N, C-alpha and C positions, 0 to 999 in steps of 0.2 A: 235306650235302643237307638242304634245308629243307622236306621233304615231311611231311605229318601222320604221326604215329606208326603208325596202322593201315596206311596206304598204304606207309610205309617198310618195315614188316614184310612186307607182301604182296610188294613189289618184291624184297626180299632173298630170299624163298622162290622166286620166279620165277627170279631170277638163279642161285640154287644149282641148280635143276632144269635150267635152260638150259645151264649149264656141264657138268653130268653128261651131258646128252643130246648136246651138240655138241662139247665140247672137253676132256673129263676127262683123257685120256691123250695122250702124244706118241709117235708111231711112231718107234722108235729109229733114229737116223742120218738122219732126214728132216726133222724139225721140223714134220711134219704132225700137227695136233691131231685127235683122234678121240674121239667119245663113244658112248654107248649107241645113239643113233639110227643111226650108221653100222654098228654091229655087229648090232643086231636087224633092221636093214633088209635084211640078207642072207637072212633067212627070207622066202621069197616070200609076198606077200599080207599075212601077219600082221604082219611087222615094221613096214612103213610105216603100217599101221592103228594100231598101238600108238603110234607117233610122232604120228599125227594126233590120237589121243585125248589125249595130253599137251598138244598144241597147243590143243585145245579147252578143256582146263582152264585154260591160261594166258589164253586169250581171255576166258573167263568171269571170271577174276580181274580182268582189265582192265576189263570191264564193271562189276563190283562196285566197282572203284576210281573209276568215273566217267570213264573215258577218253573222249576225243572220238570221234565216229563215224568220222571220217577215220582215226584211229589204229587203231580196231577193224577197219575195212575193209582197211587195209594188213596187219594181223596175219593176217586171214583169207586174204588173197591169198598171203602167205608160206607159210602152212600148206598151202593148196591146191596151190601150185606144188611144194612139197616132197613132198606125197603123190602127186601125179600123175606127176612126173618120177621120183620114187623108186620107183614101181611098174614102171618099165622095167628089165628084167634088165640087169645089168652097168653100163649107162650110169647108171641110177638109183642104184646103189650108190656109184659115184664121185661123183655129184651130191650124195648125202646127206652125204658127208664134206666137200665143198667149200661147200655152200650155207649151212649152219648157221642154219636158220630159227628155232630156239628162241632163239638169242642175238640174232638180228635183232629178234625180237618183244620180248624183254626190253629191248633198247635203245630200241625205239619207245615202249614203255610208260614207261620211265624219262624220256625226253625229254618225253612228254606230261605226266606228273606234275610234273616240274621246271618246265615252262612255266606250269603252274597255280599253283605255289607262289611264283613271283616276283611282287612287287608290280607293278601296272600302272604304266607310265610316266606321269609327271605332265606334263600339257600346260598350259603357261602361256599365257595370252592375250597376243597381240602388242599392245603399247600403241600407240595412234595418236599421231603427233607432229604 
């Protein structure tokens, strides 16, 4: 990865938190990955709001890293969908386990930072014959 060191460290923190929130453990015999978001989401009202607060931190980190507005907007949309659907009893609990908004947002930020670290393509003029 050719991202500047502060951005690389920021992205690694976000990835660690995303893994903890969305896919830290495997439900035995199923292969289904589960994180704290799926567990704390079982607490009505409070659980999904805690997940939203962690998403807000991730989005703030993305802003600090200089992510593009489009990337930030997609991260906000993922967090909003996770919070809104997650608030629906039972359906939201299943959705929290399947949607994995924190991992999605970490991947969005990684792609954004990676695209900025690549050198721009060199365009050579076409010679007239």
